[in-house]
Each structure stands twice: as structure tokens, then as C-alpha cells.
DOMI-140828 format. One line per 4 residues: number of its first residue (from 1); for each residue x, y, z of N, C-alpha, C. Coordinates in nm, 2 decimals. Layout:
NUM) X:Y:Z:X:Y:Z:X:Y:Z  ... .
//
This chain:
1) 2.51:-1.59:-1.08:2.44:-1.55:-0.96:2.48:-1.41:-0.92  2.38:-1.33:-0.89:2.40:-1.19:-0.85:2.44:-1.19:-0.71  2.57:-1.17:-0.68:2.62:-1.18:-0.54:2.62:-1.05:-0.47  2.58:-0.94:-0.53:2.58:-0.81:-0.47:2.48:-0.81:-0.35 .
5) 2.38:-0.89:-0.35:2.28:-0.88:-0.25:2.29:-0.99:-0.14  2.38:-1.09:-0.17:2.39:-1.20:-0.08:2.27:-1.29:-0.08  2.24:-1.35:0.03:2.13:-1.44:0.05:2.01:-1.35:0.08  1.90:-1.36:-0.01:1.79:-1.27:0.01:1.66:-1.35:0.04 .
9) 1.59:-1.31:0.14:1.46:-1.36:0.18:1.35:-1.28:0.12  1.25:-1.35:0.06:1.13:-1.29:0.02:1.02:-1.32:0.12  0.98:-1.22:0.20:0.88:-1.25:0.30:0.74:-1.24:0.24  0.66:-1.35:0.26:0.53:-1.35:0.19:0.44:-1.43:0.28 .
13) 0.31:-1.43:0.23:0.21:-1.51:0.31:0.16:-1.43:0.43  0.21:-1.46:0.54:0.17:-1.39:0.66:0.04:-1.44:0.72  -0.02:-1.35:0.81:-0.14:-1.39:0.89:-0.26:-1.30:0.85  -0.24:-1.20:0.76:-0.35:-1.11:0.74:-0.46:-1.16:0.65 .
17) -0.57:-1.09:0.64:-0.68:-1.12:0.55:-0.63:-1.12:0.40  -0.52:-1.06:0.37:-0.46:-1.05:0.24:-0.36:-1.16:0.21  -0.36:-1.26:0.29:-0.26:-1.37:0.27:-0.25:-1.42:0.13  -0.36:-1.45:0.07:-0.36:-1.51:-0.06:-0.30:-1.42:-0.17 .
21) -0.32:-1.29:-0.16:-0.26:-1.20:-0.25:-0.11:-1.19:-0.22  -0.07:-1.19:-0.10:0.07:-1.19:-0.06:0.14:-1.31:-0.12  0.08:-1.43:-0.11:0.14:-1.55:-0.17:0.17:-1.53:-0.31  0.08:-1.47:-0.39:0.10:-1.45:-0.53:0.21:-1.35:-0.55 .
25) 0.21:-1.24:-0.47:0.31:-1.14:-0.49:0.45:-1.19:-0.46  0.46:-1.27:-0.35:0.59:-1.32:-0.31:0.65:-1.42:-0.41  0.56:-1.51:-0.46:0.61:-1.60:-0.56:0.66:-1.53:-0.69  0.59:-1.43:-0.73:0.63:-1.35:-0.85:0.76:-1.28:-0.83 .
29) 0.78:-1.22:-0.71:0.90:-1.14:-0.68:1.02:-1.24:-0.67  1.00:-1.35:-0.60:1.11:-1.45:-0.59:1.16:-1.50:-0.72  1.06:-1.54:-0.81:1.10:-1.59:-0.94:1.17:-1.49:-1.02  1.12:-1.36:-1.01:1.19:-1.25:-1.09:1.33:-1.23:-1.04 .
33) 1.35:-1.23:-0.91:1.48:-1.20:-0.86:1.58:-1.32:-0.90  1.53:-1.44:-0.89:1.61:-1.55:-0.93:1.65:-1.54:-1.08  1.56:-1.49:-1.16:1.59:-1.48:-1.31:1.69:-1.37:-1.33  1.70:-1.27:-1.23:1.80:-1.17:-1.24:1.93:-1.21:-1.17 .
37) 1.94:-1.33:-1.13:2.06:-1.38:-1.07:2.08:-1.36:-0.92  1.97:-1.33:-0.86:1.97:-1.31:-0.71:1.95:-1.44:-0.64  2.02:-1.47:-0.53:2.00:-1.59:-0.45:1.88:-1.57:-0.36  1.76:-1.58:-0.41:1.64:-1.55:-0.34:1.57:-1.67:-0.29 .
41) 1.51:-1.66:-0.17:1.44:-1.77:-0.10:1.31:-1.72:-0.04  1.20:-1.80:-0.06:1.07:-1.76:0.00:1.07:-1.79:0.15  1.01:-1.71:0.22:0.99:-1.73:0.37:0.85:-1.68:0.41  0.77:-1.78:0.45:0.63:-1.75:0.48:0.62:-1.72:0.63 .
45) 0.60:-1.59:0.66:0.59:-1.55:0.80:0.46:-1.60:0.87  0.37:-1.65:0.79:0.25:-1.71:0.85:0.27:-1.85:0.89  0.38:-1.91:0.85:0.40:-2.06:0.88:0.54:-2.08:0.95  0.63:-1.98:0.93:0.76:-1.99:0.99:0.78:-1.88:1.10 .
49) 0.86:-1.91:1.20:0.87:-1.83:1.32:0.98:-1.72:1.30  0.98:-1.62:1.39:1.08:-1.52:1.39:1.22:-1.59:1.43  1.22:-1.69:1.51:1.34:-1.77:1.54:1.40:-1.82:1.41  1.31:-1.88:1.32:1.36:-1.93:1.19:1.41:-1.82:1.10 .
53) 1.34:-1.70:1.11:1.39:-1.59:1.03:1.53:-1.54:1.08  1.55:-1.54:1.21:1.68:-1.50:1.26:1.79:-1.60:1.22  1.75:-1.73:1.20:1.85:-1.83:1.17:1.87:-1.86:1.02  1.79:-1.79:0.94:1.79:-1.82:0.80:1.91:-1.76:0.72 .
57) 1.98:-1.67:0.79:2.11:-1.62:0.73:2.08:-1.53:0.61  1.97:-1.45:0.61:1.94:-1.36:0.51:2.03:-1.23:0.53  2.09:-1.19:0.42:2.16:-1.06:0.42:2.07:-0.94:0.40  1.96:-0.96:0.34:1.85:-0.86:0.33:1.72:-0.93:0.29 .
61) 1.61:-0.86:0.31:1.48:-0.92:0.27:1.40:-0.83:0.19  1.32:-0.89:0.10:1.22:-0.81:0.02:1.08:-0.84:0.09  1.02:-0.74:0.14:0.89:-0.76:0.20:0.78:-0.76:0.10  0.72:-0.88:0.08:0.60:-0.89:-0.02:0.48:-0.93:0.06 .
65) 0.47:-0.88:0.19:0.36:-0.90:0.27:0.26:-0.79:0.25  0.13:-0.82:0.27:0.03:-0.71:0.26:-0.06:-0.72:0.39  -0.10:-0.60:0.43:-0.20:-0.60:0.55:-0.13:-0.61:0.68  -0.21:-0.66:0.78:-0.16:-0.66:0.92:-0.04:-0.76:0.93 .
69) 0.05:-0.72:1.02:0.17:-0.79:1.06:0.27:-0.80:0.94  0.24:-0.73:0.83:0.34:-0.73:0.72:0.36:-0.59:0.67  0.26:-0.51:0.67:0.26:-0.37:0.61:0.24:-0.27:0.72  0.22:-0.31:0.84:0.18:-0.21:0.95:0.29:-0.18:1.05 .
73) 0.41:-0.21:1.02:0.52:-0.18:1.11:0.57:-0.29:1.20  0.49:-0.39:1.21:0.52:-0.50:1.31:0.64:-0.58:1.26  0.64:-0.63:1.13:0.76:-0.71:1.08:0.87:-0.61:1.06  0.85:-0.49:1.03:0.96:-0.39:1.02:1.03:-0.37:1.15 .
77) 0.96:-0.37:1.26:1.02:-0.35:1.39:1.10:-0.48:1.43  1.05:-0.59:1.39:1.12:-0.72:1.42:1.25:-0.72:1.34  1.25:-0.68:1.22:1.37:-0.68:1.13:1.47:-0.58:1.18  1.42:-0.47:1.23:1.52:-0.37:1.30:1.59:-0.44:1.41 .
81) 1.51:-0.51:1.50:1.58:-0.58:1.61:1.67:-0.68:1.57  1.64:-0.75:1.46:1.73:-0.86:1.41:1.85:-0.80:1.33  1.84:-0.67:1.29:1.94:-0.61:1.22:1.95:-0.66:1.07  1.83:-0.70:1.02:1.83:-0.74:0.88:1.77:-0.63:0.79 .
85) 1.85:-0.58:0.69:1.80:-0.48:0.60:1.67:-0.53:0.53  1.58:-0.44:0.51:1.45:-0.47:0.44:1.40:-0.37:0.35  1.32:-0.40:0.26:1.26:-0.31:0.16:1.15:-0.23:0.22  1.12:-0.11:0.16:1.01:-0.04:0.20:1.03:0.06:0.32 .
89) 0.92:0.10:0.37:0.92:0.20:0.48:0.95:0.14:0.61  1.00:0.23:0.71:1.03:0.18:0.84:0.90:0.16:0.93  0.92:0.13:1.05:0.81:0.09:1.14:0.71:0.20:1.15  0.75:0.33:1.17:0.65:0.44:1.19:0.58:0.47:1.07 .
93) 0.65:0.49:0.96:0.58:0.52:0.83:0.48:0.41:0.79  0.52:0.29:0.81:0.44:0.17:0.78:0.31:0.17:0.86  0.33:0.20:0.99:0.22:0.20:1.08:0.12:0.31:1.05  0.17:0.43:1.03:0.09:0.55:0.99:0.01:0.52:0.86 .
97) 0.08:0.47:0.76:0.02:0.45:0.63:-0.09:0.34:0.63  -0.07:0.24:0.72:-0.16:0.13:0.73:-0.29:0.17:0.79  -0.29:0.28:0.87:-0.40:0.33:0.95:-0.46:0.45:0.86  -0.57:0.42:0.79:-0.63:0.52:0.70:-0.67:0.65:0.78 .
101) -0.71:0.64:0.90:-0.75:0.75:0.98:-0.63:0.84:1.01  -0.52:0.78:1.06:-0.40:0.86:1.09:-0.34:0.91:0.96  -0.35:0.84:0.86:-0.30:0.89:0.73:-0.37:1.02:0.69  -0.50:1.02:0.70:-0.57:1.14:0.66:-0.54:1.25:0.76 .
105) -0.52:1.23:0.88:-0.49:1.33:0.98:-0.35:1.40:0.94  -0.26:1.31:0.91:-0.13:1.37:0.87:-0.14:1.45:0.74  -0.21:1.40:0.64:-0.22:1.47:0.52:-0.29:1.60:0.54  -0.40:1.61:0.62:-0.47:1.73:0.65:-0.37:1.83:0.71 .
109) -0.29:1.78:0.80:-0.19:1.87:0.87:-0.09:1.93:0.77  -0.07:1.86:0.66:0.02:1.91:0.56:-0.05:1.98:0.45  -0.18:2.00:0.46:-0.26:2.08:0.37:-0.29:2.00:0.24  -0.29:1.87:0.25:-0.31:1.78:0.13:-0.46:1.74:0.12 .
113) -0.51:1.73:0.00:-0.66:1.71:-0.01:-0.70:1.56:0.01  -0.79:1.54:0.10:-0.84:1.41:0.12:-0.99:1.42:0.16  -1.07:1.33:0.12:-1.22:1.34:0.15:-1.25:1.36:0.29  -1.36:1.43:0.32:-1.40:1.45:0.46:-1.44:1.32:0.52 .
117) -1.43:1.31:0.66:-1.45:1.18:0.72:-1.49:1.20:0.87  -1.54:1.09:0.93:-1.56:1.08:1.07:-1.53:0.94:1.11  -1.49:0.93:1.24:-1.45:0.80:1.30:-1.57:0.75:1.38  -1.61:0.62:1.36:-1.72:0.56:1.42:-1.67:0.46:1.52 .
121) -1.72:0.47:1.65:-1.68:0.37:1.75:-1.79:0.29:1.80  -1.91:0.30:1.73:-2.02:0.22:1.77:-2.15:0.26:1.70  -2.25:0.18:1.71:-2.38:0.21:1.64:-2.43:0.35:1.67  -2.41:0.40:1.79:-2.45:0.53:1.83:-2.39:0.64:1.75 .
125) -2.28:0.61:1.69:-2.21:0.71:1.61:-2.26:0.72:1.46  -2.35:0.64:1.42:-2.39:0.63:1.28:-2.45:0.77:1.23  -2.52:0.84:1.32:-2.57:0.97:1.27:-2.46:1.06:1.22  -2.34:1.05:1.28:-2.22:1.13:1.24:-2.19:1.10:1.09 .
129) -2.20:0.97:1.06:-2.17:0.93:0.92:-2.27:0.99:0.82  -2.40:0.98:0.86:-2.51:1.03:0.78:-2.49:1.18:0.75  -2.42:1.25:0.84:-2.40:1.40:0.82:-2.30:1.42:0.70  -2.23:1.32:0.66:-2.14:1.34:0.55:-2.21:1.35:0.42 .
133) -2.34:1.31:0.41:-2.41:1.31:0.29:-2.41:1.17:0.22  -2.49:1.15:0.12:-2.50:1.03:0.04:-2.45:1.05:-0.10  -2.39:0.95:-0.16:-2.34:0.83:-0.09:-2.22:0.85:-0.01  -2.18:0.75:0.07:-2.05:0.76:0.15:-1.99:0.62:0.15 .
137) -1.86:0.62:0.19:-1.79:0.50:0.20:-1.77:0.46:0.35  -1.79:0.33:0.38:-1.76:0.28:0.51:-1.64:0.18:0.50  -1.54:0.20:0.58:-1.41:0.13:0.56:-1.36:0.08:0.70  -1.30:-0.04:0.71:-1.21:-0.07:0.82:-1.08:0.00:0.80 .
141) -1.03:0.08:0.89:-0.91:0.16:0.86:-0.78:0.09:0.85  -0.77:-0.04:0.89:-0.65:-0.11:0.89:-0.65:-0.23:0.79  -0.74:-0.23:0.70:-0.74:-0.34:0.60:-0.71:-0.28:0.46  -0.66:-0.37:0.37:-0.64:-0.33:0.23:-0.72:-0.41:0.14 .
145) -0.68:-0.41:0.01:-0.75:-0.49:-0.10:-0.90:-0.47:-0.10  -0.95:-0.36:-0.05:-1.09:-0.33:-0.05:-1.17:-0.42:0.05  -1.11:-0.49:0.14:-1.17:-0.58:0.23:-1.26:-0.50:0.33  -1.38:-0.54:0.34:-1.47:-0.48:0.44:-1.53:-0.34:0.40 .
149) -1.51:-0.30:0.28:-1.55:-0.17:0.23:-1.69:-0.18:0.17  -1.77:-0.08:0.20:-1.91:-0.07:0.14:-1.94:0.07:0.10  -1.99:0.08:-0.02:-2.05:0.21:-0.06:-2.19:0.22:-0.01  -2.23:0.32:0.07:-2.36:0.33:0.13:-2.43:0.44:0.06 .
153) -2.55:0.40:0.00:-2.63:0.50:-0.08:-2.74:0.56:0.00  -2.78:0.50:0.11:-2.89:0.56:0.18:-2.88:0.51:0.33  -2.96:0.57:0.42:-2.95:0.54:0.56:-2.98:0.40:0.59  -3.07:0.34:0.52:-3.11:0.20:0.55:-2.99:0.10:0.54 .
157) -2.89:0.14:0.46:-2.77:0.05:0.44:-2.66:0.07:0.53  -2.67:0.17:0.62:-2.56:0.21:0.70:-2.52:0.11:0.81  -2.62:0.06:0.88:-2.59:-0.03:0.99:-2.52:-0.16:0.94  -2.56:-0.22:0.83:-2.50:-0.34:0.78:-2.36:-0.31:0.74 .
161) -2.34:-0.20:0.67:-2.20:-0.16:0.63:-2.11:-0.14:0.75  -2.16:-0.07:0.85:-2.08:-0.05:0.97:-2.04:-0.19:1.04  -2.14:-0.28:1.05:-2.11:-0.41:1.11:-2.01:-0.49:1.03  -2.02:-0.48:0.90:-1.92:-0.55:0.82:-1.78:-0.50:0.85 .
165) -1.76:-0.36:0.84:-1.63:-0.30:0.87:-1.58:-0.33:1.01  -1.68:-0.33:1.11:-1.64:-0.35:1.25:-1.60:-0.49:1.27  -1.63:-0.58:1.18:-1.58:-0.72:1.19:-1.43:-0.72:1.17  -1.37:-0.62:1.11:-1.23:-0.61:1.08:-1.15:-0.52:1.18 .
169) -1.22:-0.42:1.23:-1.16:-0.32:1.31:-1.25:-0.27:1.42  -1.19:-0.22:1.53:-1.26:-0.16:1.64:-1.32:-0.03:1.60  -1.23:0.05:1.54:-1.28:0.18:1.49:-1.32:0.16:1.34  -1.41:0.24:1.29:-1.46:0.23:1.15:-1.45:0.37:1.09 .
173) -1.41:0.38:0.97:-1.39:0.51:0.90:-1.51:0.53:0.81  -1.58:0.64:0.82:-1.69:0.68:0.73:-1.63:0.80:0.65  -1.63:0.79:0.52:-1.57:0.89:0.43:-1.66:0.94:0.32  -1.65:1.06:0.29:-1.72:1.12:0.18:-1.69:1.04:0.05 .
177) -1.79:1.01:-0.03:-1.77:0.95:-0.16:-1.74:1.05:-0.26  -1.63:1.03:-0.34:-1.59:1.11:-0.45:-1.62:1.04:-0.58  -1.72:1.09:-0.65:-1.75:1.03:-0.78:-1.66:1.08:-0.89  -1.61:0.99:-0.96:-1.52:1.04:-1.07:-1.42:0.92:-1.12 .
181) -1.30:0.96:-1.15:-1.21:0.86:-1.21:-1.11:0.82:-1.10  -1.09:0.69:-1.10:-1.00:0.63:-1.00:-0.86:0.61:-1.06  -0.76:0.67:-0.99:-0.62:0.66:-1.04:-0.53:0.62:-0.93  -0.41:0.58:-0.96:-0.31:0.55:-0.86:-0.17:0.58:-0.92 .
185) -0.08:0.62:-0.82:0.05:0.67:-0.86:0.16:0.60:-0.77  0.24:0.51:-0.83:0.35:0.46:-0.75:0.46:0.56:-0.73  0.54:0.54:-0.63:0.65:0.63:-0.60:0.77:0.54:-0.56  0.88:0.58:-0.61:1.01:0.51:-0.57:1.11:0.60:-0.51 .
189) 1.18:0.56:-0.41:1.29:0.65:-0.36:1.26:0.69:-0.21  1.34:0.79:-0.17:1.34:0.84:-0.03:1.35:0.99:-0.03  1.28:1.05:0.06:1.29:1.20:0.08:1.28:1.28:-0.05  1.38:1.37:-0.06:1.38:1.46:-0.18:1.40:1.39:-0.31 .
193) 1.46:1.27:-0.30:1.48:1.19:-0.42:1.37:1.11:-0.47  1.26:1.10:-0.39:1.14:1.02:-0.42:1.08:1.07:-0.55  1.05:0.98:-0.64:0.99:1.02:-0.77:0.87:0.93:-0.80  0.77:1.00:-0.86:0.65:0.93:-0.90:0.67:0.86:-1.04 .
197) 0.61:0.74:-1.05:0.61:0.67:-1.18:0.48:0.71:-1.26  0.47:0.67:-1.38:0.35:0.70:-1.46:0.22:0.67:-1.39  0.12:0.75:-1.41:-0.02:0.74:-1.35:-0.09:0.63:-1.42  -0.16:0.55:-1.33:-0.25:0.44:-1.38:-0.39:0.48:-1.36 .
201) -0.48:0.47:-1.46:-0.62:0.48:-1.44:-0.69:0.35:-1.44  -0.78:0.33:-1.34:-0.85:0.20:-1.32:-1.00:0.22:-1.36  -1.05:0.14:-1.45:-1.19:0.14:-1.49:-1.25:0.01:-1.47  -1.32:-0.01:-1.35:-1.38:-0.13:-1.32:-1.53:-0.14:-1.36 .
205) -1.58:-0.26:-1.39:-1.72:-0.27:-1.42:-1.81:-0.20:-1.32  -1.89:-0.11:-1.36:-1.98:-0.04:-1.27:-1.91:0.05:-1.17  -1.78:0.08:-1.19:-1.71:0.15:-1.09:-1.68:0.08:-0.97  -1.69:-0.05:-0.97:-1.68:-0.13:-0.85:-1.54:-0.21:-0.85 .
209) -1.44:-0.14:-0.80:-1.30:-0.20:-0.80:-1.28:-0.27:-0.67  -1.35:-0.39:-0.66:-1.35:-0.47:-0.53:-1.24:-0.58:-0.55  -1.24:-0.67:-0.45:-1.14:-0.77:-0.44:-1.14:-0.86:-0.57  -1.26:-0.89:-0.61:-1.28:-0.98:-0.73:-1.22:-0.91:-0.86 .
213) -1.25:-0.78:-0.87:-1.20:-0.70:-0.99:-1.06:-0.66:-0.98  -1.00:-0.67:-0.86:-0.86:-0.64:-0.84:-0.77:-0.76:-0.88  -0.81:-0.88:-0.83:-0.71:-0.99:-0.83:-0.76:-1.11:-0.92  -0.88:-1.12:-0.95:-0.93:-1.24:-1.01:-0.99:-1.21:-1.15 .
217) -1.08:-1.12:-1.16:-1.15:-1.09:-1.29:-1.06:-1.02:-1.39  -1.08:-1.05:-1.52:-1.01:-0.97:-1.62:-1.10:-0.86:-1.68  -1.21:-0.83:-1.62:-1.30:-0.73:-1.67:-1.26:-0.59:-1.64  -1.17:-0.57:-1.54:-1.12:-0.43:-1.51:-1.02:-0.39:-1.62 .
221) -1.04:-0.26:-1.66:-0.95:-0.20:-1.76:-0.85:-0.11:-1.69  -0.73:-0.11:-1.74:-0.62:-0.03:-1.68:-0.56:0.05:-1.80  -0.54:0.18:-1.77:-0.48:0.27:-1.87:-0.35:0.33:-1.81  -0.24:0.30:-1.87:-0.11:0.36:-1.82:-0.02:0.38:-1.94 .
225) 0.02:0.51:-1.96:-0.01:0.62:-1.87:-0.16:0.66:-1.89  -0.22:0.71:-1.78:-0.36:0.75:-1.78:-0.38:0.86:-1.88  -0.51:0.87:-1.93:-0.54:0.97:-2.03:-0.57:1.10:-1.96  -0.47:1.16:-1.90:-0.48:1.29:-1.84:-0.39:1.39:-1.92 .
229) -0.43:1.52:-1.91:-0.34:1.61:-1.98:-0.21:1.63:-1.90  -0.11:1.69:-1.96:0.02:1.70:-1.91:0.02:1.77:-1.77  -0.06:1.88:-1.76:-0.06:1.96:-1.64:-0.12:1.88:-1.52  -0.23:1.80:-1.55:-0.29:1.73:-1.44:-0.21:1.61:-1.40 .
233) -0.14:1.54:-1.50:-0.05:1.43:-1.48:0.06:1.48:-1.38  0.12:1.59:-1.41:0.23:1.65:-1.33:0.18:1.68:-1.19  0.06:1.73:-1.18:0.00:1.77:-1.05:-0.02:1.65:-0.96  -0.08:1.54:-1.02:-0.11:1.43:-0.93:0.02:1.35:-0.90 .
237) 0.12:1.36:-0.98:0.25:1.30:-0.95:0.32:1.37:-0.84  0.32:1.51:-0.84:0.38:1.59:-0.74:0.30:1.57:-0.60  0.17:1.55:-0.62:0.08:1.53:-0.50:0.12:1.40:-0.43  0.14:1.29:-0.52:0.17:1.16:-0.47:0.31:1.17:-0.39 .
241) 0.40:1.24:-0.45:0.53:1.25:-0.38:0.52:1.33:-0.25  0.44:1.43:-0.24:0.42:1.50:-0.12:0.35:1.42:-0.01  0.25:1.34:-0.06:0.18:1.25:0.04:0.27:1.15:0.09  0.36:1.09:0.01:0.46:0.99:0.04:0.56:1.05:0.15 .
245) 0.61:1.17:0.12:0.71:1.23:0.21:0.64:1.27:0.34  0.52:1.31:0.34:0.45:1.36:0.46:0.44:1.24:0.56  0.42:1.12:0.51:0.41:1.01:0.60:0.55:0.95:0.64  0.65:1.00:0.57:0.79:0.94:0.60:0.82:0.82:0.53 .
249) 0.75:0.79:0.42:0.77:0.67:0.34:0.90:0.67:0.27  0.95:0.55:0.24:1.07:0.53:0.16:1.08:0.40:0.09  1.17:0.39:0.00:1.18:0.26:-0.08:1.08:0.26:-0.19  0.96:0.24:-0.16:0.85:0.23:-0.26:0.72:0.24:-0.20 .
253) 0.62:0.28:-0.28:0.48:0.29:-0.22:0.39:0.32:-0.34  0.26:0.34:-0.31:0.16:0.37:-0.41:0.05:0.45:-0.35  0.03:0.57:-0.41:-0.08:0.66:-0.36:-0.21:0.64:-0.44  -0.32:0.62:-0.38:-0.45:0.60:-0.45:-0.53:0.73:-0.44 .
257) -0.59:0.77:-0.55:-0.67:0.89:-0.57:-0.80:0.87:-0.63  -0.89:0.97:-0.61:-1.01:0.99:-0.70:-1.00:1.13:-0.76  -1.03:1.13:-0.89:-1.04:1.26:-0.96:-1.19:1.30:-0.97  -1.24:1.41:-0.91:-1.38:1.44:-0.92:-1.41:1.50:-1.06 .
261) -1.54:1.53:-1.07:-1.59:1.58:-1.21:-1.52:1.71:-1.25  -1.47:1.79:-1.15:-1.40:1.91:-1.18:-1.25:1.89:-1.20  -1.20:1.77:-1.19:-1.06:1.74:-1.21:-0.98:1.75:-1.09  -1.04:1.77:-0.97:-0.96:1.79:-0.85:-0.92:1.65:-0.80 .
265) -0.80:1.63:-0.76:-0.75:1.50:-0.71:-0.76:1.50:-0.56  -0.82:1.38:-0.51:-0.84:1.36:-0.37:-0.76:1.23:-0.33  -0.67:1.25:-0.23:-0.60:1.14:-0.18:-0.68:1.04:-0.09  -0.68:0.91:-0.12:-0.75:0.81:-0.05:-0.66:0.74:0.05 .
269) -0.55:0.68:0.01:-0.47:0.61:0.10:-0.33:0.59:0.04  -0.24:0.54:0.12:-0.10:0.51:0.08:-0.07:0.37:0.11  -0.02:0.30:0.01:0.02:0.16:0.03:0.17:0.15:0.03  0.22:0.09:0.14:0.37:0.09:0.16:0.43:-0.05:0.12 .
273) 0.34:-0.14:0.09:0.39:-0.27:0.04:0.29:-0.32:-0.07  0.28:-0.25:-0.18:0.18:-0.27:-0.28:0.19:-0.41:-0.34  0.08:-0.45:-0.40:0.07:-0.58:-0.47:0.18:-0.59:-0.58  0.23:-0.72:-0.60:0.32:-0.74:-0.71:0.28:-0.87:-0.79 .
277) 0.14:-0.88:-0.80:0.09:-0.99:-0.88:0.08:-0.96:-1.02  0.03:-1.05:-1.10:0.01:-1.03:-1.25:-0.09:-0.92:-1.28  -0.18:-0.89:-1.18:-0.28:-0.78:-1.20:-0.23:-0.65:-1.13  -0.12:-0.65:-1.07:-0.08:-0.53:-0.99:-0.04:-0.41:-1.07 .
281) -0.05:-0.30:-1.00:-0.04:-0.17:-1.06:0.10:-0.11:-1.07  0.18:-0.14:-0.96:0.32:-0.09:-0.96:0.40:-0.14:-1.08  0.40:-0.28:-1.10:0.47:-0.33:-1.22:0.42:-0.27:-1.35  0.29:-0.25:-1.36:0.23:-0.19:-1.48:0.28:-0.05:-1.51 .
285) 0.29:0.03:-1.40:0.34:0.17:-1.41:0.49:0.16:-1.45  0.56:0.07:-1.38:0.71:0.06:-1.41:0.73:0.03:-1.56  0.65:-0.06:-1.61:0.67:-0.10:-1.75:0.65:0.02:-1.84  0.55:0.11:-1.81:0.53:0.23:-1.89:0.65:0.33:-1.88 .
289) 0.73:0.31:-1.77:0.85:0.39:-1.75:0.97:0.32:-1.81  0.95:0.21:-1.88:1.06:0.14:-1.94:1.14:0.04:-1.85  1.07:0.00:-1.74:1.14:-0.09:-1.64:1.06:-0.22:-1.64  1.13:-0.33:-1.66:1.07:-0.46:-1.66:1.04:-0.50:-1.51 .
293) 0.95:-0.61:-1.50:0.92:-0.66:-1.37:1.04:-0.70:-1.29  1.13:-0.77:-1.35:1.26:-0.81:-1.29:1.34:-0.69:-1.25  1.35:-0.59:-1.33:1.43:-0.47:-1.30:1.37:-0.40:-1.19  1.24:-0.39:-1.18:1.17:-0.33:-1.07:1.20:-0.40:-0.94 .
297) 1.19:-0.53:-0.94:1.22:-0.60:-0.82:1.36:-0.58:-0.77  1.46:-0.58:-0.86:1.60:-0.55:-0.82:1.62:-0.41:-0.77  1.55:-0.31:-0.84:1.56:-0.17:-0.80:1.51:-0.16:-0.65  1.39:-0.22:-0.62:1.34:-0.21:-0.49:1.43:-0.28:-0.39 .
301) 1.48:-0.40:-0.42:1.57:-0.47:-0.34:1.70:-0.39:-0.30  1.74:-0.32:-0.40:1.87:-0.24:-0.38:1.85:-0.13:-0.28  1.73:-0.09:-0.24:1.71:0.01:-0.14:1.69:-0.05:0.00  1.70:-0.18:0.01:1.68:-0.24:0.15:1.78:-0.19:0.25 .
305) 1.73:-0.16:0.37:1.81:-0.10:0.47:1.74:-0.11:0.61  1.81:-0.10:0.72:1.75:-0.08:0.85:1.73:0.07:0.86  1.62:0.12:0.91:1.59:0.26:0.92:1.61:0.32:1.05  1.61:0.24:1.16:1.62:0.30:1.30:1.77:0.31:1.32 .
309) 1.81:0.43:1.36:1.95:0.45:1.39:1.97:0.50:1.54  2.07:0.46:1.60:2.09:0.51:1.74:2.22:0.44:1.80  2.25:0.48:1.92:2.37:0.43:1.99:2.36:0.28:2.00  2.24:0.23:2.01:2.22:0.08:2.04:2.27:0.00:1.92 .
313) 2.28:0.05:1.80:2.31:-0.03:1.69:2.45:0.00:1.64  2.55:-0.09:1.67:2.68:-0.07:1.62:2.75:0.06:1.66  2.70:0.12:1.77:2.76:0.24:1.82:2.73:0.37:1.73  2.63:0.35:1.64:2.60:0.47:1.56:2.53:0.58:1.64 .
317) 2.56:0.70:1.61:2.50:0.81:1.68:2.39:0.87:1.59 .
//
């Protein structure tokens, strides 16, 4: 038994629309940690209470939750109050990264490339979206796993796309569509020590990398390392690290990009608790770097910590 970590909780399930994916991620992580000799235990935050979490006696937890209440800073804040070290980013970085609109604003402030966008607060705002040109993407800013996302090719499709996204969020993001190659770059670490893993290229049938093609179908192709030249590979890896640091991320994360026809990389979003299923991209990238799934889980677990520091916690200044 690996006693270095004590009793470890793997938080999974939860309440979000990504619950089913989280269940798969958590089961995979827990099994891998146990195989590495870690005293790991599953804990479903969608079925078990914070009181039970406080009483579970966990020395640290691995967050395998996705979406709201798991990736958006809420569980991170609760763990800070409970004083339980946890994997991944802290409350603020998690909250910023979960909000695609705020993420883009931060990146633009740092001079990082992200597609043009407008925020829609009602049907009356749809002409603002049309001004971005066709096609465009309509997204709920607080969902992951491509939930509620529509590619809109003409004005007649805009209203239905908006209504779908608005079913998930009060605000809706309309974003310029970047035609080209879809890539993703995992990042491990914190601050100046954060380092990008190998680039993964995603080739989905018809360019449609939706929920089905992410988690269920075997039709999607993945290339890791991606077939990019050395200069472009280095560029997108450095860009991923900058995007990660700009949001204050730590522990681990994954930056999603589009490469346009001219080879320019455009940042789409940052995932602070990426999928860890059999189809997931972070384990795939780690394998290309010579790290097994179990080794990856242990490496992430080893970074677990409480991020908020102050006089209120153990007298720390």
C-alpha cells in the first residue's frame, strides 16, 4: 500500500450535465490509484453530502468531477473550508476557466489569440451574432463536453441554436468559427514550472467532435504526437502554457485550439478537470510522453494542496 498519500478520496459523479462522463473518469482514476498502491476510495458528490465528505477522513482528494459544481470552483471552495488538499486549480482559476466568456476576456487582456465573440442575453441580441459572419458557433459558456453547442451556417438556424444554448445558461456565447485542424494540449504543473505535454490532433467524422464522438463512438481518430512541424508544435505548447498561467491554473489542465488554414493557433477554452476515460486526451498525451495512466494519476495526486492562504488557516500569513 502506498502510504505517502494517506486515505485518498476520488470525487466523481456530481450534479452536472457531465455526470456520466465523470462517473467513468472517477472509476478509472480510482482503479489506477489502487493498482499503484494508493488507499483510494470513490466519493459521489451527487449522492453524498458535504457532511459525509468532512467525516470521510480523506487526507487528500483527486477531483474527477466535470462541469458545474465540480470544475467551476464550488467544490474547490468547499474543500478549502474543510482543509482537505485537492488536485487541480483553486476556486478562482477554476471559476474563470469554466466561464468561456471570462476566459476569453482574460486571454485577450494577455494578448493571446482567441476567436472573436459576442455575448447574447436574449433573442433581441441575435443580430450581434450575425455580425460575426457565417458560419459561427453558439455555446453555453458554462458547459463542457460540447453540450448545447451548435455550428450555425445561416441566419435561419440562429434562433434554434440560441434557444438550445439558453437552456443551459442565462448568457450565451456566439463565437467566430475557425475552420481547420482541431488540437488539444495538456499542461501539468504550476506557474513557471508548468509544462505542456505532447499535442493531440482530433479528426472527427465530418469535423463534428460532439458528445457521441468524444465518449461513445470509435469513429474519431486521434494523432499523438500531432503531425505538426517542430516549430508549430513548440509554438502551440508555449501558447498552452501561457494560457494556463494567465488564468492562474495549477496542477493540471488542457487547452483546446483550432489551427486555421494559415497555421495560426486560436485558443478556444481551458479545461481544469479534463476527462480521464478510455477515450480521454490527457492520458493519451501522457502516454506519448512515456507516462502510463497510473503514473499520470499518481503525478496529479502528488500535487494536491489547499490553495487559499491566510491568517485564518493555521496562522499562516
